[in-house]
C-alpha positions as CSV (number, residue, x, y, z in Angstrom):
1,M,1.8,-6.4,5.0
2,E,3.2,-3.6,7.8
3,Y,2.0,-0.8,8.8
4,I,3.2,2.9,10.3
5,N,1.9,5.7,11.2
6,L,3.5,9.5,9.8
7,R,4.7,11.0,12.9
8,N,2.9,14.2,13.7
9,S,-0.2,12.8,11.2
10,D,-3.3,10.5,11.1
11,L,-1.3,9.2,8.0
12,N,-1.5,4.8,8.1
13,V,1.0,3.8,5.4
14,S,2.9,0.5,4.4
15,R,6.1,0.1,5.2
16,I,6.6,-0.5,1.6
17,C,6.2,3.0,-0.6
18,M,6.1,2.2,-4.4
19,G,8.8,5.1,-5.8
20,G,7.4,6.6,-9.1
21,C,11.1,7.7,-10.2
22,P,10.8,4.5,-13.0
23,M,7.4,5.6,-14.1
24,G,9.2,8.9,-15.2
25,G,10.3,7.2,-18.4
26,H,13.7,8.2,-18.5
27,G,16.6,7.2,-17.4
28,W,16.2,3.6,-16.4
29,G,16.1,2.0,-19.7
30,S,13.4,0.4,-21.5
31,V,10.2,0.8,-19.3
32,S,6.6,-0.1,-20.0
33,E,3.8,1.9,-19.1
34,N,1.6,-0.7,-19.0
35,N,3.8,-2.8,-16.7
36,L,4.2,0.1,-14.6
37,V,-0.5,0.5,-14.5
38,R,-0.1,-3.0,-13.4
39,A,2.3,-2.6,-10.9
40,V,0.2,0.0,-9.2
41,H,-2.6,-1.8,-9.2
42,S,-0.7,-5.6,-7.8
43,A,0.4,-2.7,-5.1
44,V,-2.7,-2.2,-4.3
45,D,-3.6,-5.4,-4.4
46,N,-1.4,-6.5,-1.9
47,G,-1.3,-3.6,0.9
48,V,0.6,-0.9,-0.3
49,N,-0.8,2.1,-0.2
50,F,1.9,4.3,-0.2
51,F,3.0,6.1,-3.6
52,D,5.7,8.4,-3.9
53,T,6.9,10.7,-6.8
54,A,7.8,14.0,-7.9
55,D,6.8,16.9,-10.4
56,T,10.5,16.5,-11.8
57,Y,10.2,12.7,-12.6
58,G,10.1,12.9,-16.6
59,L,8.7,16.3,-16.3
60,G,5.1,15.5,-15.0
61,K,5.0,11.9,-16.5
62,S,5.2,9.7,-13.3
63,E,2.4,11.7,-11.9
64,E,0.1,11.5,-15.0
65,T,0.7,7.8,-14.9
66,L,0.1,7.0,-11.3
67,G,-2.5,9.4,-11.6
68,N,-3.6,6.8,-14.2
69,A,-3.0,3.8,-12.8
70,L,-5.0,5.1,-9.5
71,K,-8.0,5.8,-11.2
72,G,-11.3,4.6,-9.1
73,K,-8.4,3.3,-6.4
74,R,-7.9,7.0,-5.1
75,E,-9.6,6.2,-1.7
76,K,-7.0,3.5,-0.9
77,A,-4.2,5.5,-1.6
78,I,-1.7,7.7,-0.1
79,I,0.1,9.7,-2.6
80,A,3.3,11.7,-1.6
81,T,4.6,14.0,-4.5
82,K,7.5,16.8,-4.5
83,F,8.2,20.5,-5.8
84,G,11.6,22.5,-5.9
85,V,13.0,21.3,-8.8
86,R,12.3,23.7,-12.2
87,V,13.5,22.7,-15.5
88,E,13.2,25.9,-17.6
89,N,15.0,26.5,-21.2
90,G,17.0,23.2,-20.9
91,K,18.2,24.3,-17.1
92,T,17.3,22.8,-13.9
93,F,17.5,24.5,-11.0
94,Y,16.0,24.7,-7.6
95,D,13.1,26.9,-6.3
96,N,11.4,26.9,-3.1
97,S,9.6,30.3,-3.7
98,P,5.7,31.2,-2.4
99,A,4.9,32.2,-6.1
100,W,6.3,28.6,-7.3
101,I,5.2,26.3,-4.8
102,E,1.5,27.6,-5.6
103,K,2.0,26.8,-9.3
104,A,4.0,23.5,-8.9
105,V,1.0,22.2,-6.8
106,E,-1.7,23.1,-8.9
107,G,0.5,21.4,-12.2
108,S,0.5,18.2,-9.7
109,L,-3.0,17.9,-8.7
110,K,-4.2,18.2,-12.3
111,R,-1.5,15.5,-13.7
112,L,-2.0,13.4,-11.0
113,G,-6.4,13.7,-11.3
114,T,-6.7,14.3,-7.5
115,D,-7.8,17.6,-6.0
116,Y,-5.6,16.6,-2.9
117,I,-2.2,15.3,-2.0
118,D,-1.6,13.7,1.2
119,L,2.2,14.5,1.8
120,Y,3.4,17.3,-0.3
121,Q,7.5,17.1,0.3
122,I,10.4,19.8,-0.5
123,H,12.3,18.1,-3.2
124,Y,15.6,20.1,-2.6
125,R,16.1,23.1,-0.5
126,D,17.0,26.1,-2.7
127,N,19.6,27.6,-0.3
128,K,17.3,31.1,-0.9
129,T,13.9,31.0,0.6
130,D,13.3,31.2,3.6
131,I,12.2,28.4,5.5
132,S,9.5,29.9,7.4
133,D,8.0,31.5,4.1
134,V,7.8,27.7,2.8
135,I,6.0,26.8,5.9
136,D,3.7,29.9,5.5
137,K,2.7,29.1,2.1
138,L,2.5,24.6,2.7
139,E,0.1,26.2,5.6
140,Q,-2.4,28.4,3.4
141,L,-2.4,24.9,0.7
142,K,-3.6,22.9,4.0
143,S,-6.0,25.3,4.7
144,K,-7.5,24.8,0.9
145,G,-7.6,21.6,1.0
146,Y,-4.9,21.2,-1.7
147,I,-2.5,19.3,0.7
148,R,-2.7,17.3,3.8
149,Y,0.8,16.9,5.2
150,Y,3.9,18.1,4.1
151,G,7.4,16.7,4.6
152,L,11.3,17.1,3.2
153,S,13.8,15.6,0.9
154,N,17.5,15.4,0.9
155,I,18.3,17.2,4.2
156,H,21.2,16.3,6.5
157,S,22.3,17.6,10.3
158,K,23.6,20.4,8.9
159,D,19.6,21.5,7.9
160,M,19.0,21.1,11.9
161,G,19.4,24.9,12.6
162,E,16.6,26.1,10.1
163,L,14.3,23.3,11.0
164,N,14.5,23.1,14.8
165,N,12.1,26.0,15.5
166,H,9.5,24.3,12.8
167,K,9.2,21.0,14.8
168,G,6.2,19.3,14.5
169,K,5.0,21.0,11.3
170,F,6.9,18.6,8.6
171,I,5.8,14.7,9.2
172,S,8.9,13.1,7.3
173,F,12.1,13.3,5.5
174,Q,13.8,10.9,2.8
175,D,17.4,10.6,2.1
176,E,19.4,7.8,0.5
177,Y,19.9,4.9,2.6
178,S,20.8,0.8,1.6
179,L,23.3,-1.6,2.7
180,A,25.2,0.1,-0.5
181,C,25.0,3.5,0.4
182,R,25.5,4.4,4.5
183,K,26.7,7.6,4.6
184,N,23.7,9.2,5.6
185,E,22.9,7.0,8.4
186,S,23.9,9.2,11.0
187,D,21.8,11.7,9.9
188,I,19.0,10.0,9.2
189,V,19.0,8.9,13.2
190,E,19.7,12.4,14.1
191,L,16.8,14.0,12.5
192,S,14.4,11.5,13.2
193,N,15.1,11.7,17.1
194,E,15.7,15.6,17.1
195,L,13.1,16.9,14.5
196,G,10.4,14.0,15.1
197,L,9.8,12.6,11.8
198,T,9.5,9.7,10.1
199,P,12.7,8.5,7.9
200,L,12.1,7.2,4.2
201,T,14.8,6.0,2.8
202,W,15.4,6.2,-1.2
203,G,17.8,4.4,-3.2
204,S,16.9,1.5,-0.9
205,L,18.4,-1.4,-3.6
206,G,20.9,0.6,-4.5
207,Q,19.6,1.4,-7.5
208,G,19.6,-2.1,-8.5
209,I,22.6,-3.8,-7.6
210,L,21.3,-5.5,-4.4
211,T,18.5,-7.0,-5.9
212,G,21.0,-10.0,-6.8
213,K,20.7,-9.8,-10.9
214,Y,23.6,-8.3,-11.6
215,D,27.2,-9.6,-11.5
216,I,30.9,-7.8,-12.2
217,N,30.2,-7.9,-16.1
218,V,27.3,-5.6,-15.9
219,K,26.7,-3.2,-18.5
220,F,24.2,-0.9,-19.5
221,D,22.6,0.7,-22.2
222,S,23.0,4.3,-22.5
223,N,19.4,5.2,-22.4
224,D,20.2,3.7,-18.7
225,R,21.8,6.3,-16.1
226,R,23.4,3.6,-14.9
227,S,26.1,3.5,-17.5
228,R,27.5,6.7,-16.3
229,D,30.2,6.6,-13.4
230,T,28.7,9.0,-11.2
231,Y,26.3,5.6,-10.4
232,V,29.5,4.2,-8.7
233,N,27.5,1.1,-7.1
234,F,27.8,-0.5,-10.7
235,H,31.7,0.9,-11.4
236,G,34.6,-0.2,-10.1
237,E,35.7,-0.8,-6.7
238,K,31.9,-0.1,-5.6
239,L,30.4,-2.8,-7.4
240,R,33.1,-5.2,-6.5
241,K,32.2,-4.2,-2.6
242,N,28.6,-4.4,-3.5
243,L,28.6,-8.1,-4.9
244,E,30.4,-9.3,-1.6
245,I,26.9,-8.0,0.2
246,V,25.0,-9.6,-2.5
247,E,26.6,-12.9,-2.4
248,Y,26.2,-13.2,1.8
249,M,22.6,-11.6,1.2
250,S,22.1,-14.7,-1.6
251,R,23.1,-17.4,1.0
252,I,20.3,-15.8,3.3
253,S,17.8,-15.9,1.1
254,K,18.9,-19.9,-0.3
255,E,18.2,-20.0,4.1
256,I,15.1,-18.6,4.7
257,G,13.3,-18.6,1.0
258,K,12.7,-14.7,0.5
259,S,14.0,-13.0,-2.5
260,I,17.1,-11.3,-2.4
261,S,15.8,-7.7,-3.0
262,A,13.3,-8.2,0.2
263,I,16.5,-9.4,2.3
264,A,18.0,-5.6,1.4
265,I,14.9,-4.1,2.2
266,R,14.2,-6.7,5.5
267,F,17.4,-5.1,6.1
268,I,16.4,-1.1,6.4
269,L,13.4,-2.1,7.9
270,D,15.0,-3.6,11.0
271,Y,17.8,-1.8,11.4
272,I,16.4,1.6,10.6
273,K,13.8,1.7,13.4
274,N,9.9,2.9,11.9
275,S,11.0,3.8,8.9
276,V,9.8,3.4,5.6
277,V,11.6,2.0,2.6
278,L,10.6,3.5,-0.8
279,V,11.5,0.9,-3.8
280,G,11.0,1.8,-7.3
281,V,9.9,-0.5,-9.3
282,K,9.0,-1.1,-12.9
283,N,6.9,-4.4,-13.2
284,P,4.5,-6.2,-11.0
285,E,7.1,-9.1,-11.3
286,Q,10.1,-6.7,-9.0
287,L,6.7,-4.9,-6.8
288,L,6.4,-8.7,-6.2
289,L,9.7,-9.5,-5.1
290,N,10.0,-6.4,-2.5
291,I,6.9,-6.7,-0.8
292,E,8.3,-10.1,0.6
293,A,10.2,-7.9,2.7
294,T,7.2,-7.5,5.3
295,D,6.1,-9.3,8.7
296,W,9.7,-11.4,9.7
297,S,12.6,-10.3,10.6
298,L,16.6,-10.7,10.2
299,S,18.5,-12.3,13.2
300,N,20.7,-10.2,15.1
301,E,23.9,-12.1,14.0
302,Q,22.7,-11.8,9.8
303,I,21.8,-7.8,10.7
304,A,25.4,-7.7,12.4
305,H,27.1,-9.4,9.4
306,L,25.3,-7.1,7.2
307,L,26.7,-4.3,9.1
308,D,30.4,-5.7,8.9
309,I,30.1,-5.9,5.6
310,S,28.7,-3.1,4.2
311,S,30.8,-1.0,6.6
312,F,34.1,-2.2,5.5
313,K,32.8,-1.4,1.8
314,E,31.8,2.0,3.4
315,G,35.9,2.6,3.9
316,V,34.6,2.9,7.9
317,K,37.3,0.1,8.6
């Protein structure tokens, strides 16, 4: 396993982070809680010490499952969760207010079964609460010992203005990035360099299209969010272009004896310097395929070819 220190912190984390969205048990087809717990245990046993979730995943279910899975193993884990997405009376909205942060962190601590959170992240900005007020509240939580550090999620270059005056406060940020979605690439590089933050990538396997499990005839049941057209990786021209990437990764897989998933993850680890890759898994088997991505590198030629295929797909050419 490869490890990295999140910038501005003493958190030494595995560069593979187990993502907790499937733990919410909603929108990813059939999910077994037993398999999820086994996957967490397998992760710990294989050197993965970084786990990311959010209070909104399954409306708290993900945090509860992760907390249960880490009972007796808390000292081996670095837990990241998020706040800022509220669901009330059937409506979803963003809230970064200090009052909500206080309520949210108490709920997360209880569901996770822990007395501290290693990394507490703003899931989405609400575009009304001043970032200084958010930071002041997070600093209070640090002084109480509720959280150790705080980070950002779903931010872009347009957010630089409000963040420039707070360098050194946040330690990391998350954005969607994969060979199937490179639209945030320049933002990720800029935010990492200008603000001194460690980039964490989500959607790193393109919601699964980069695993090699699917072909042009892929169909999902209605309980799987990927059945919807908004999940473009599995529909139309986008699907066909993604499968071109998978075809080339399949050739690399046969040459070097690594899983296709591992190659997709390795591309990010090699190309986005000093990054951490978040991967959502539903069972130990998926976890083991993903961690094949560590302790080796793609060749410059392989990276160049993957960049060429994915750039074409993104419409850059």
